[in-house]
PDB file with SEQRES, HELIX, SHEET and CRYST1 records, atoms N, CA, C and O in Angstrom:
SEQRES   1 A   84  MET CYS PRO SER GLN TRP ASP TRP ASP ARG CYS ILE TYR          
SEQRES   2 A   84  PRO PRO ALA ALA SER PRO ARG ASN GLU LEU PRO GLY HIS          
SEQRES   3 A   84  ARG VAL ARG PHE THR ILE TYR GLY THR PRO ALA CYS ALA          
SEQRES   4 A   84  GLN CYS THR ALA ALA TYR ARG ALA LEU ASP LYS GLU GLY          
SEQRES   5 A   84  LEU ASP TYR THR ILE VAL GLU ILE THR GLN ASP PRO VAL          
SEQRES   6 A   84  ALA HIS ASP TYR VAL ARG GLY LEU GLY TYR LEU HIS GLY          
SEQRES   7 A   84  PRO CYS LEU ARG SER ARG                                      
HELIX    1 AA1 TRP A    8  ARG A   10  5                                   3    
HELIX    2 AA2 PRO A   15  ALA A   17  5                                   3    
HELIX    3 AA3 ALA A   39  GLU A   51  1                                  13    
HELIX    4 AA4 PRO A   64  GLY A   72  1                                   9    
SHEET    1 AA1 3 ASP A  54  GLU A  59  0                                        
SHEET    2 AA1 3 ARG A  29  GLY A  34  1                                        
SHEET    3 AA1 3 CYS A  80  SER A  83 -1                                        
CRYST1    1.000    1.000    1.000  90.00  90.00  90.00 P 1           1          
ATOM      1  N   MET A   1     104.743 101.102  85.240  1.00  0.00           N  
ATOM      2  CA  MET A   1     104.688 102.393  85.916  1.00  0.00           C  
ATOM      3  C   MET A   1     103.775 102.295  87.126  1.00  0.00           C  
ATOM      4  O   MET A   1     102.883 101.447  87.156  1.00  0.00           O  
ATOM      5  N   CYS A   2     103.972 103.103  88.072  1.00  0.00           N  
ATOM      6  CA  CYS A   2     103.212 103.054  89.292  1.00  0.00           C  
ATOM      7  C   CYS A   2     101.796 103.589  89.116  1.00  0.00           C  
ATOM      8  O   CYS A   2     101.569 104.373  88.194  1.00  0.00           O  
ATOM      9  N   PRO A   3     100.850 103.213  89.938  1.00  0.00           N  
ATOM     10  CA  PRO A   3      99.505 103.729  89.884  1.00  0.00           C  
ATOM     11  C   PRO A   3      99.515 105.221  90.167  1.00  0.00           C  
ATOM     12  O   PRO A   3     100.278 105.698  91.007  1.00  0.00           O  
ATOM     13  N   SER A   4      98.692 105.930  89.484  1.00  0.00           N  
ATOM     14  CA  SER A   4      98.448 107.385  89.529  1.00  0.00           C  
ATOM     15  C   SER A   4      99.597 108.254  90.068  1.00  0.00           C  
ATOM     16  O   SER A   4     100.194 109.010  89.301  1.00  0.00           O  
ATOM     17  N   GLN A   5      99.913 108.166  91.337  1.00  0.00           N  
ATOM     18  CA  GLN A   5     101.011 108.925  91.877  1.00  0.00           C  
ATOM     19  C   GLN A   5     102.296 108.047  91.849  1.00  0.00           C  
ATOM     20  O   GLN A   5     102.222 106.832  91.669  1.00  0.00           O  
ATOM     21  N   TRP A   6     103.439 108.678  92.027  1.00  0.00           N  
ATOM     22  CA  TRP A   6     104.708 107.932  92.076  1.00  0.00           C  
ATOM     23  C   TRP A   6     104.893 107.359  93.480  1.00  0.00           C  
ATOM     24  O   TRP A   6     105.689 107.856  94.277  1.00  0.00           O  
ATOM     25  N   ASP A   7     104.167 106.346  93.743  1.00  0.00           N  
ATOM     26  CA  ASP A   7     104.230 105.667  95.039  1.00  0.00           C  
ATOM     27  C   ASP A   7     105.141 104.451  94.914  1.00  0.00           C  
ATOM     28  O   ASP A   7     104.671 103.345  94.646  1.00  0.00           O  
ATOM     29  N   TRP A   8     106.434 104.650  95.107  1.00  0.00           N  
ATOM     30  CA  TRP A   8     107.432 103.613  94.876  1.00  0.00           C  
ATOM     31  C   TRP A   8     107.131 102.361  95.700  1.00  0.00           C  
ATOM     32  O   TRP A   8     107.440 101.259  95.246  1.00  0.00           O  
ATOM     33  N   ASP A   9     106.557 102.481  96.860  1.00  0.00           N  
ATOM     34  CA  ASP A   9     106.323 101.317  97.699  1.00  0.00           C  
ATOM     35  C   ASP A   9     105.224 100.413  97.091  1.00  0.00           C  
ATOM     36  O   ASP A   9     105.153  99.239  97.455  1.00  0.00           O  
ATOM     37  N   ARG A  10     104.390 100.904  96.203  1.00  0.00           N  
ATOM     38  CA  ARG A  10     103.372 100.094  95.562  1.00  0.00           C  
ATOM     39  C   ARG A  10     103.782  99.579  94.199  1.00  0.00           C  
ATOM     40  O   ARG A  10     103.067  98.770  93.607  1.00  0.00           O  
ATOM     41  N   CYS A  11     104.924 100.031  93.684  1.00  0.00           N  
ATOM     42  CA  CYS A  11     105.410  99.551  92.379  1.00  0.00           C  
ATOM     43  C   CYS A  11     105.852  98.100  92.491  1.00  0.00           C  
ATOM     44  O   CYS A  11     106.209  97.634  93.573  1.00  0.00           O  
ATOM     45  N   ILE A  12     105.827  97.395  91.383  1.00  0.00           N  
ATOM     46  CA  ILE A  12     106.242  96.009  91.401  1.00  0.00           C  
ATOM     47  C   ILE A  12     107.672  95.981  90.880  1.00  0.00           C  
ATOM     48  O   ILE A  12     107.909  96.139  89.683  1.00  0.00           O  
ATOM     49  N   TYR A  13     108.599  95.783  91.764  1.00  0.00           N  
ATOM     50  CA  TYR A  13     110.014  95.668  91.471  1.00  0.00           C  
ATOM     51  C   TYR A  13     110.546  94.461  92.277  1.00  0.00           C  
ATOM     52  O   TYR A  13     110.083  94.188  93.385  1.00  0.00           O  
ATOM     53  N   PRO A  14     111.492  93.775  91.716  1.00  0.00           N  
ATOM     54  CA  PRO A  14     112.184  92.783  92.573  1.00  0.00           C  
ATOM     55  C   PRO A  14     112.850  93.536  93.710  1.00  0.00           C  
ATOM     56  O   PRO A  14     113.346  94.638  93.476  1.00  0.00           O  
ATOM     57  N   PRO A  15     112.893  93.015  94.916  1.00  0.00           N  
ATOM     58  CA  PRO A  15     113.451  93.773  96.026  1.00  0.00           C  
ATOM     59  C   PRO A  15     114.801  94.368  95.810  1.00  0.00           C  
ATOM     60  O   PRO A  15     115.063  95.489  96.244  1.00  0.00           O  
ATOM     61  N   ALA A  16     115.695  93.624  95.128  1.00  0.00           N  
ATOM     62  CA  ALA A  16     117.045  94.180  94.913  1.00  0.00           C  
ATOM     63  C   ALA A  16     117.048  95.300  93.904  1.00  0.00           C  
ATOM     64  O   ALA A  16     118.000  96.080  93.893  1.00  0.00           O  
ATOM     65  N   ALA A  17     116.074  95.430  93.076  1.00  0.00           N  
ATOM     66  CA  ALA A  17     116.038  96.454  92.031  1.00  0.00           C  
ATOM     67  C   ALA A  17     115.195  97.664  92.421  1.00  0.00           C  
ATOM     68  O   ALA A  17     115.123  98.635  91.668  1.00  0.00           O  
ATOM     69  N   SER A  18     114.550  97.615  93.600  1.00  0.00           N  
ATOM     70  CA  SER A  18     113.694  98.683  93.996  1.00  0.00           C  
ATOM     71  C   SER A  18     114.497  99.962  94.257  1.00  0.00           C  
ATOM     72  O   SER A  18     115.540  99.927  94.910  1.00  0.00           O  
ATOM     73  N   PRO A  19     113.991 101.113  93.730  1.00  0.00           N  
ATOM     74  CA  PRO A  19     114.719 102.382  94.025  1.00  0.00           C  
ATOM     75  C   PRO A  19     114.893 102.615  95.539  1.00  0.00           C  
ATOM     76  O   PRO A  19     115.837 103.290  95.949  1.00  0.00           O  
ATOM     77  N   ARG A  20     114.030 102.086  96.335  1.00  0.00           N  
ATOM     78  CA  ARG A  20     114.128 102.304  97.799  1.00  0.00           C  
ATOM     79  C   ARG A  20     115.046 101.238  98.436  1.00  0.00           C  
ATOM     80  O   ARG A  20     115.478 101.417  99.575  1.00  0.00           O  
ATOM     81  N   ASN A  21     115.351 100.141  97.730  1.00  0.00           N  
ATOM     82  CA  ASN A  21     116.131  99.060  98.325  1.00  0.00           C  
ATOM     83  C   ASN A  21     117.294  98.681  97.437  1.00  0.00           C  
ATOM     84  O   ASN A  21     117.461  97.521  97.061  1.00  0.00           O  
ATOM     85  N   GLU A  22     118.110  99.700  97.103  1.00  0.00           N  
ATOM     86  CA  GLU A  22     119.237  99.432  96.156  1.00  0.00           C  
ATOM     87  C   GLU A  22     120.258  98.560  96.878  1.00  0.00           C  
ATOM     88  O   GLU A  22     120.439  98.621  98.094  1.00  0.00           O  
ATOM     89  N   LEU A  23     120.913  97.746  96.057  1.00  0.00           N  
ATOM     90  CA  LEU A  23     122.073  96.995  96.584  1.00  0.00           C  
ATOM     91  C   LEU A  23     123.241  97.958  96.721  1.00  0.00           C  
ATOM     92  O   LEU A  23     123.381  98.882  95.920  1.00  0.00           O  
ATOM     93  N   PRO A  24     124.078  97.751  97.725  1.00  0.00           N  
ATOM     94  CA  PRO A  24     125.240  98.663  97.838  1.00  0.00           C  
ATOM     95  C   PRO A  24     126.047  98.644  96.567  1.00  0.00           C  
ATOM     96  O   PRO A  24     126.304  97.575  96.014  1.00  0.00           O  
ATOM     97  N   GLY A  25     126.448  99.793  96.094  1.00  0.00           N  
ATOM     98  CA  GLY A  25     127.257  99.889  94.877  1.00  0.00           C  
ATOM     99  C   GLY A  25     126.479  99.793  93.600  1.00  0.00           C  
ATOM    100  O   GLY A  25     127.071  99.916  92.527  1.00  0.00           O  
ATOM    101  N   HIS A  26     125.162  99.578  93.653  1.00  0.00           N  
ATOM    102  CA  HIS A  26     124.335  99.499  92.449  1.00  0.00           C  
ATOM    103  C   HIS A  26     123.273 100.598  92.498  1.00  0.00           C  
ATOM    104  O   HIS A  26     122.667 100.859  93.537  1.00  0.00           O  
ATOM    105  N   ARG A  27     123.067 101.239  91.329  1.00  0.00           N  
ATOM    106  CA  ARG A  27     122.073 102.305  91.248  1.00  0.00           C  
ATOM    107  C   ARG A  27     121.146 101.937  90.115  1.00  0.00           C  
ATOM    108  O   ARG A  27     121.586 101.579  89.022  1.00  0.00           O  
ATOM    109  N   VAL A  28     119.836 102.031  90.390  1.00  0.00           N  
ATOM    110  CA  VAL A  28     118.817 101.795  89.368  1.00  0.00           C  
ATOM    111  C   VAL A  28     118.826 102.941  88.399  1.00  0.00           C  
ATOM    112  O   VAL A  28     118.831 104.106  88.797  1.00  0.00           O  
ATOM    113  N   ARG A  29     118.829 102.615  87.130  1.00  0.00           N  
ATOM    114  CA  ARG A  29     118.757 103.636  86.053  1.00  0.00           C  
ATOM    115  C   ARG A  29     117.580 103.308  85.184  1.00  0.00           C  
ATOM    116  O   ARG A  29     117.213 102.144  85.025  1.00  0.00           O  
ATOM    117  N   PHE A  30     116.992 104.329  84.627  1.00  0.00           N  
ATOM    118  CA  PHE A  30     115.843 104.174  83.792  1.00  0.00           C  
ATOM    119  C   PHE A  30     116.118 104.717  82.387  1.00  0.00           C  
ATOM    120  O   PHE A  30     116.943 105.609  82.191  1.00  0.00           O  
ATOM    121  N   THR A  31     115.398 104.148  81.423  1.00  0.00           N  
ATOM    122  CA  THR A  31     115.306 104.669  80.100  1.00  0.00           C  
ATOM    123  C   THR A  31     113.877 105.075  79.908  1.00  0.00           C  
ATOM    124  O   THR A  31     112.977 104.268  80.143  1.00  0.00           O  
ATOM    125  N   ILE A  32     113.624 106.326  79.478  1.00  0.00           N  
ATOM    126  CA  ILE A  32     112.296 106.763  79.198  1.00  0.00           C  
ATOM    127  C   ILE A  32     112.125 106.970  77.734  1.00  0.00           C  
ATOM    128  O   ILE A  32     112.804 107.794  77.120  1.00  0.00           O  
ATOM    129  N   TYR A  33     111.218 106.224  77.172  1.00  0.00           N  
ATOM    130  CA  TYR A  33     110.892 106.369  75.736  1.00  0.00           C  
ATOM    131  C   TYR A  33     109.669 107.260  75.653  1.00  0.00           C  
ATOM    132  O   TYR A  33     108.611 106.954  76.204  1.00  0.00           O  
ATOM    133  N   GLY A  34     109.840 108.362  74.956  1.00  0.00           N  
ATOM    134  CA  GLY A  34     108.708 109.318  74.854  1.00  0.00           C  
ATOM    135  C   GLY A  34     108.809 110.210  73.624  1.00  0.00           C  
ATOM    136  O   GLY A  34     109.613 109.979  72.720  1.00  0.00           O  
ATOM    137  N   THR A  35     107.966 111.234  73.624  1.00  0.00           N  
ATOM    138  CA  THR A  35     107.946 112.201  72.526  1.00  0.00           C  
ATOM    139  C   THR A  35     108.116 113.603  73.067  1.00  0.00           C  
ATOM    140  O   THR A  35     107.850 113.830  74.247  1.00  0.00           O  
ATOM    141  N   PRO A  36     108.551 114.562  72.248  1.00  0.00           N  
ATOM    142  CA  PRO A  36     108.867 115.908  72.734  1.00  0.00           C  
ATOM    143  C   PRO A  36     107.701 116.638  73.398  1.00  0.00           C  
ATOM    144  O   PRO A  36     107.926 117.358  74.371  1.00  0.00           O  
ATOM    145  N   ALA A  37     106.478 116.488  72.921  1.00  0.00           N  
ATOM    146  CA  ALA A  37     105.368 117.250  73.474  1.00  0.00           C  
ATOM    147  C   ALA A  37     104.505 116.426  74.425  1.00  0.00           C  
ATOM    148  O   ALA A  37     103.316 116.709  74.576  1.00  0.00           O  
ATOM    149  N   CYS A  38     105.073 115.429  75.058  1.00  0.00           N  
ATOM    150  CA  CYS A  38     104.345 114.488  75.891  1.00  0.00           C  
ATOM    151  C   CYS A  38     104.290 114.998  77.385  1.00  0.00           C  
ATOM    152  O   CYS A  38     105.297 114.986  78.092  1.00  0.00           O  
ATOM    153  N   ALA A  39     103.120 115.426  77.810  1.00  0.00           N  
ATOM    154  CA  ALA A  39     102.978 115.933  79.195  1.00  0.00           C  
ATOM    155  C   ALA A  39     103.245 114.840  80.248  1.00  0.00           C  
ATOM    156  O   ALA A  39     103.815 115.106  81.306  1.00  0.00           O  
ATOM    157  N   GLN A  40     102.824 113.623  79.934  1.00  0.00           N  
ATOM    158  CA  GLN A  40     103.088 112.513  80.854  1.00  0.00           C  
ATOM    159  C   GLN A  40     104.577 112.206  80.963  1.00  0.00           C  
ATOM    160  O   GLN A  40     105.076 111.830  82.023  1.00  0.00           O  
ATOM    161  N   CYS A  41     105.292 112.381  79.810  1.00  0.00           N  
ATOM    162  CA  CYS A  41     106.735 112.152  79.849  1.00  0.00           C  
ATOM    163  C   CYS A  41     107.436 113.205  80.742  1.00  0.00           C  
ATOM    164  O   CYS A  41     108.329 112.896  81.531  1.00  0.00           O  
ATOM    165  N   THR A  42     106.989 114.442  80.575  1.00  0.00           N  
ATOM    166  CA  THR A  42     107.526 115.542  81.443  1.00  0.00           C  
ATOM    167  C   THR A  42     107.265 115.257  82.880  1.00  0.00           C  
ATOM    168  O   THR A  42     108.134 115.511  83.715  1.00  0.00           O  
ATOM    169  N   ALA A  43     106.103 114.738  83.221  1.00  0.00           N  
ATOM    170  CA  ALA A  43     105.785 114.415  84.599  1.00  0.00           C  
ATOM    171  C   ALA A  43     106.704 113.299  85.110  1.00  0.00           C  
ATOM    172  O   ALA A  43     107.135 113.307  86.263  1.00  0.00           O  
ATOM    173  N   ALA A  44     106.993 112.334  84.218  1.00  0.00           N  
ATOM    174  CA  ALA A  44     107.914 111.217  84.602  1.00  0.00           C  
ATOM    175  C   ALA A  44     109.295 111.788  84.862  1.00  0.00           C  
ATOM    176  O   ALA A  44     109.915 111.426  85.862  1.00  0.00           O  
ATOM    177  N   TYR A  45     109.816 112.688  83.987  1.00  0.00           N  
ATOM    178  CA  TYR A  45     111.126 113.288  84.192  1.00  0.00           C  
ATOM    179  C   TYR A  45     111.177 113.993  85.545  1.00  0.00           C  
ATOM    180  O   TYR A  45     112.138 113.853  86.301  1.00  0.00           O  
ATOM    181  N   ARG A  46     110.112 114.759  85.836  1.00  0.00           N  
ATOM    182  CA  ARG A  46     110.110 115.530  87.135  1.00  0.00           C  
ATOM    183  C   ARG A  46     110.066 114.577  88.317  1.00  0.00           C  
ATOM    184  O   ARG A  46     110.729 114.817  89.325  1.00  0.00           O  
ATOM    185  N   ALA A  47     109.292 113.493  88.211  1.00  0.00           N  
ATOM    186  CA  ALA A  47     109.202 112.580  89.329  1.00  0.00           C  
ATOM    187  C   ALA A  47     110.538 111.875  89.569  1.00  0.00           C  
ATOM    188  O   ALA A  47     110.960 111.715  90.714  1.00  0.00           O  
ATOM    189  N   LEU A  48     111.178 111.469  88.524  1.00  0.00           N  
ATOM    190  CA  LEU A  48     112.514 110.827  88.680  1.00  0.00           C  
ATOM    191  C   LEU A  48     113.546 111.784  89.175  1.00  0.00           C  
ATOM    192  O   LEU A  48     114.386 111.412  89.994  1.00  0.00           O  
ATOM    193  N   ASP A  49     113.515 113.039  88.695  1.00  0.00           N  
ATOM    194  CA  ASP A  49     114.394 114.071  89.189  1.00  0.00           C  
ATOM    195  C   ASP A  49     114.195 114.275  90.688  1.00  0.00           C  
ATOM    196  O   ASP A  49     115.157 114.340  91.454  1.00  0.00           O  
ATOM    197  N   LYS A  50     112.913 114.377  91.093  1.00  0.00           N  
ATOM    198  CA  LYS A  50     112.590 114.601  92.505  1.00  0.00           C  
ATOM    199  C   LYS A  50     113.146 113.497  93.388  1.00  0.00           C  
ATOM    200  O   LYS A  50     113.580 113.758  94.511  1.00  0.00           O  
ATOM    201  N   GLU A  51     113.139 112.235  92.880  1.00  0.00           N  
ATOM    202  CA  GLU A  51     113.619 111.093  93.640  1.00  0.00           C  
ATOM    203  C   GLU A  51     115.156 110.979  93.505  1.00  0.00           C  
ATOM    204  O   GLU A  51     115.769 110.172  94.204  1.00  0.00           O  
ATOM    205  N   GLY A  52     115.768 111.755  92.638  1.00  0.00           N  
ATOM    206  CA  GLY A  52     117.203 111.711  92.449  1.00  0.00           C  
ATOM    207  C   GLY A  52     117.701 110.493  91.698  1.00  0.00           C  
ATOM    208  O   GLY A  52     118.831 110.045  91.890  1.00  0.00           O  
ATOM    209  N   LEU A  53     116.808 109.943  90.808  1.00  0.00           N  
ATOM    210  CA  LEU A  53     117.133 108.745  90.049  1.00  0.00           C  
ATOM    211  C   LEU A  53     117.681 109.113  88.662  1.00  0.00           C  
ATOM    212  O   LEU A  53     117.272 110.113  88.071  1.00  0.00           O  
ATOM    213  N   ASP A  54     118.583 108.316  88.166  1.00  0.00           N  
ATOM    214  CA  ASP A  54     119.199 108.546  86.878  1.00  0.00           C  
ATOM    215  C   ASP A  54     118.334 107.988  85.763  1.00  0.00           C  
ATOM    216  O   ASP A  54     117.709 106.937  85.913  1.00  0.00           O  
ATOM    217  N   TYR A  55     118.300 108.716  84.617  1.00  0.00           N  
ATOM    218  CA  TYR A  55     117.560 108.227  83.476  1.00  0.00           C  
ATOM    219  C   TYR A  55     118.115 108.781  82.213  1.00  0.00           C  
ATOM    220  O   TYR A  55     118.823 109.788  82.191  1.00  0.00           O  
ATOM    221  N   THR A  56     117.768 108.081  81.139  1.00  0.00           N  
ATOM    222  CA  THR A  56     118.148 108.470  79.760  1.00  0.00           C  
ATOM    223  C   THR A  56     116.847 108.656  78.988  1.00  0.00           C  
ATOM    224  O   THR A  56     115.925 107.850  79.111  1.00  0.00           O  
ATOM    225  N   ILE A  57     116.779 109.711  78.200  1.00  0.00           N  
ATOM    226  CA  ILE A  57     115.574 109.951  77.412  1.00  0.00           C  
ATOM    227  C   ILE A  57     115.822 109.486  75.959  1.00  0.00           C  
ATOM    228  O   ILE A  57     116.835 109.838  75.355  1.00  0.00           O  
ATOM    229  N   VAL A  58     114.899 108.703  75.418  1.00  0.00           N  
ATOM    230  CA  VAL A  58     114.963 108.302  74.043  1.00  0.00           C  
ATOM    231  C   VAL A  58     113.723 108.834  73.331  1.00  0.00           C  
ATOM    232  O   VAL A  58     112.603 108.436  73.653  1.00  0.00           O  
ATOM    233  N   GLU A  59     113.918 109.730  72.369  1.00  0.00           N  
ATOM    234  CA  GLU A  59     112.801 110.306  71.600  1.00  0.00           C  
ATOM    235  C   GLU A  59     112.390 109.315  70.529  1.00  0.00           C  
ATOM    236  O   GLU A  59     113.135 109.080  69.577  1.00  0.00           O  
ATOM    237  N   ILE A  60     111.217 108.735  70.676  1.00  0.00           N  
ATOM    238  CA  ILE A  60     110.796 107.695  69.690  1.00  0.00           C  
ATOM    239  C   ILE A  60     110.430 108.302  68.356  1.00  0.00           C  
ATOM    240  O   ILE A  60     110.309 107.586  67.362  1.00  0.00           O  
ATOM    241  N   THR A  61     110.251 109.617  68.315  1.00  0.00           N  
ATOM    242  CA  THR A  61     109.951 110.255  67.031  1.00  0.00           C  
ATOM    243  C   THR A  61     111.227 110.413  66.195  1.00  0.00           C  
ATOM    244  O   THR A  61     111.160 110.609  64.982  1.00  0.00           O  
ATOM    245  N   GLN A  62     112.398 110.326  66.860  1.00  0.00           N  
ATOM    246  CA  GLN A  62     113.666 110.484  66.164  1.00  0.00           C  
ATOM    247  C   GLN A  62     114.385 109.187  65.969  1.00  0.00           C  
ATOM    248  O   GLN A  62     115.373 109.136  65.237  1.00  0.00           O  
ATOM    249  N   ASP A  63     113.907 108.094  66.624  1.00  0.00           N  
ATOM    250  CA  ASP A  63     114.664 106.812  66.612  1.00  0.00           C  
ATOM    251  C   ASP A  63     113.668 105.697  66.181  1.00  0.00           C  
ATOM    252  O   ASP A  63     112.912 105.192  67.010  1.00  0.00           O  
ATOM    253  N   PRO A  64     113.675 105.323  64.888  1.00  0.00           N  
ATOM    254  CA  PRO A  64     112.731 104.304  64.427  1.00  0.00           C  
ATOM    255  C   PRO A  64     112.860 102.948  65.136  1.00  0.00           C  
ATOM    256  O   PRO A  64     111.870 102.243  65.334  1.00  0.00           O  
ATOM    257  N   VAL A  65     114.073 102.605  65.506  1.00  0.00           N  
ATOM    258  CA  VAL A  65     114.282 101.331  66.236  1.00  0.00           C  
ATOM    259  C   VAL A  65     113.597 101.396  67.587  1.00  0.00           C  
ATOM    260  O   VAL A  65     112.910 100.448  67.968  1.00  0.00           O  
ATOM    261  N   ALA A  66     113.760 102.469  68.313  1.00  0.00           N  
ATOM    262  CA  ALA A  66     113.144 102.656  69.625  1.00  0.00           C  
ATOM    263  C   ALA A  66     111.627 102.720  69.441  1.00  0.00           C  
ATOM    264  O   ALA A  66     110.889 102.180  70.265  1.00  0.00           O  
ATOM    265  N   HIS A  67     111.161 103.352  68.404  1.00  0.00           N  
ATOM    266  CA  HIS A  67     109.702 103.404  68.133  1.00  0.00           C  
ATOM    267  C   HIS A  67     109.142 101.987  67.923  1.00  0.00           C  
ATOM    268  O   HIS A  67     108.096 101.650  68.477  1.00  0.00           O  
ATOM    269  N   ASP A  68     109.819 101.175  67.143  1.00  0.00           N  
ATOM    270  CA  ASP A  68     109.338  99.778  66.920  1.00  0.00           C  
ATOM    271  C   ASP A  68     109.447  98.977  68.197  1.00  0.00           C  
ATOM    272  O   ASP A  68     108.590  98.131  68.455  1.00  0.00           O  
ATOM    273  N   TYR A  69     110.466  99.207  69.008  1.00  0.00           N  
ATOM    274  CA  TYR A  69     110.597  98.514  70.289  1.00  0.00           C  
ATOM    275  C   TYR A  69     109.404  98.788  71.201  1.00  0.00           C  
ATOM    276  O   TYR A  69     108.797  97.874  71.759  1.00  0.00           O  
ATOM    277  N   VAL A  70     109.084 100.099  71.335  1.00  0.00           N  
ATOM    278  CA  VAL A  70     107.961 100.506  72.223  1.00  0.00           C  
ATOM    279  C   VAL A  70     106.646  99.940  71.700  1.00  0.00           C  
ATOM    280  O   VAL A  70     105.823  99.429  72.460  1.00  0.00           O  
ATOM    281  N   ARG A  71     106.468 100.041  70.389  1.00  0.00           N  
ATOM    282  CA  ARG A  71     105.212  99.486  69.767  1.00  0.00           C  
ATOM    283  C   ARG A  71     105.142  97.985  69.975  1.00  0.00           C  
ATOM    284  O   ARG A  71     104.073  97.433  70.236  1.00  0.00           O  
ATOM    285  N   GLY A  72     106.256  97.345  69.861  1.00  0.00           N  
ATOM    286  CA  GLY A  72     106.332  95.885  70.067  1.00  0.00           C  
ATOM    287  C   GLY A  72     105.952  95.437  71.488  1.00  0.00           C  
ATOM    288  O   GLY A  72     105.502  94.312  71.709  1.00  0.00           O  
ATOM    289  N   LEU A  73     106.148  96.350  72.432  1.00  0.00           N  
ATOM    290  CA  LEU A  73     105.745  96.095  73.820  1.00  0.00           C  
ATOM    291  C   LEU A  73     104.265  96.312  74.039  1.00  0.00           C  
ATOM    292  O   LEU A  73     103.721  95.954  75.084  1.00  0.00           O  
ATOM    293  N   GLY A  74     103.600  96.915  73.027  1.00  0.00           N  
ATOM    294  CA  GLY A  74     102.194  97.151  73.099  1.00  0.00           C  
ATOM    295  C   GLY A  74     101.826  98.547  73.570  1.00  0.00           C  
ATOM    296  O   GLY A  74     100.645  98.804  73.803  1.00  0.00           O  
ATOM    297  N   TYR A  75     102.756  99.444  73.718  1.00  0.00           N  
ATOM    298  CA  TYR A  75     102.487 100.832  74.109  1.00  0.00           C  
ATOM    299  C   TYR A  75     102.114 101.651  72.910  1.00  0.00           C  
ATOM    300  O   TYR A  75     102.754 101.538  71.865  1.00  0.00           O  
ATOM    301  N   LEU A  76     101.082 102.488  73.028  1.00  0.00           N  
ATOM    302  CA  LEU A  76     100.647 103.325  71.940  1.00  0.00           C  
ATOM    303  C   LEU A  76     101.087 104.792  72.160  1.00  0.00           C  
ATOM    304  O   LEU A  76     101.066 105.578  71.213  1.00  0.00           O  
ATOM    305  N   HIS A  77     101.472 105.161  73.358  1.00  0.00           N  
ATOM    306  CA  HIS A  77     101.992 106.466  73.642  1.00  0.00           C  
ATOM    307  C   HIS A  77     102.898 106.413  74.837  1.00  0.00           C  
ATOM    308  O   HIS A  77     102.921 105.424  75.570  1.00  0.00           O  
ATOM    309  N   GLY A  78     103.640 107.468  75.036  1.00  0.00           N  
ATOM    310  CA  GLY A  78     104.646 107.532  76.145  1.00  0.00           C  
ATOM    311  C   GLY A  78     104.003 108.040  77.418  1.00  0.00           C  
ATOM    312  O   GLY A  78     102.863 108.506  77.414  1.00  0.00           O  
ATOM    313  N   PRO A  79     104.727 107.949  78.475  1.00  0.00           N  
ATOM    314  CA  PRO A  79     106.081 107.451  78.494  1.00  0.00           C  
ATOM    315  C   PRO A  79     106.119 105.910  78.705  1.00  0.00           C  
ATOM    316  O   PRO A  79     105.212 105.317  79.290  1.00  0.00           O  
ATOM    317  N   CYS A  80     107.153 105.331  78.226  1.00  0.00           N  
ATOM    318  CA  CYS A  80     107.420 103.934  78.484  1.00  0.00           C  
ATOM    319  C   CYS A  80     108.729 103.939  79.234  1.00  0.00           C  
ATOM    320  O   CYS A  80     109.743 104.396  78.707  1.00  0.00           O  
ATOM    321  N   LEU A  81     108.726 103.424  80.492  1.00  0.00           N  
ATOM    322  CA  LEU A  81     109.900 103.410  81.345  1.00  0.00           C  
ATOM    323  C   LEU A  81     110.475 102.032  81.406  1.00  0.00           C  
ATOM    324  O   LEU A  81     109.729 101.063  81.547  1.00  0.00           O  
ATOM    325  N   ARG A  82     111.762 101.905  81.306  1.00  0.00           N  
ATOM    326  CA  ARG A  82     112.438 100.635  81.420  1.00  0.00           C  
ATOM    327  C   ARG A  82     113.568 100.816  82.433  1.00  0.00           C  
ATOM    328  O   ARG A  82     114.375 101.739  82.318  1.00  0.00           O  
ATOM    329  N   SER A  83     113.617  99.913  83.438  1.00  0.00           N  
ATOM    330  CA  SER A  83     114.701 100.006  84.431  1.00  0.00           C  
ATOM    331  C   SER A  83     115.855  99.090  83.941  1.00  0.00           C  
ATOM    332  O   SER A  83     115.631  98.071  83.288  1.00  0.00           O  
ATOM    333  N   ARG A  84     117.072  99.494  84.281  1.00  0.00           N  
ATOM    334  CA  ARG A  84     118.244  98.709  83.903  1.00  0.00           C  
ATOM    335  C   ARG A  84     119.235  98.689  85.041  1.00  0.00           C  
ATOM    336  O   ARG A  84     120.297  98.078  84.923  1.00  0.00           O  
TER     337      ARG A  84                                                      
END                                                                             
């Protein structure tokens, strides 16, 4: 995730996968792993909406496999964003 603000130019993305440098015909999509009452998750949804980016929400409280996946990555709370 980007430092404090959603400053896409400072994020670490391969150039072809950057939301600002999409390949023609390819659109970056995100999966957001979070919980229903997560203020940071809501902020992430709003930021992605503002940028017009596509995303899927996975509620880790409802999906044990997703919960284990996020924990396996070392995250203790949401949001956990994954680009695809």
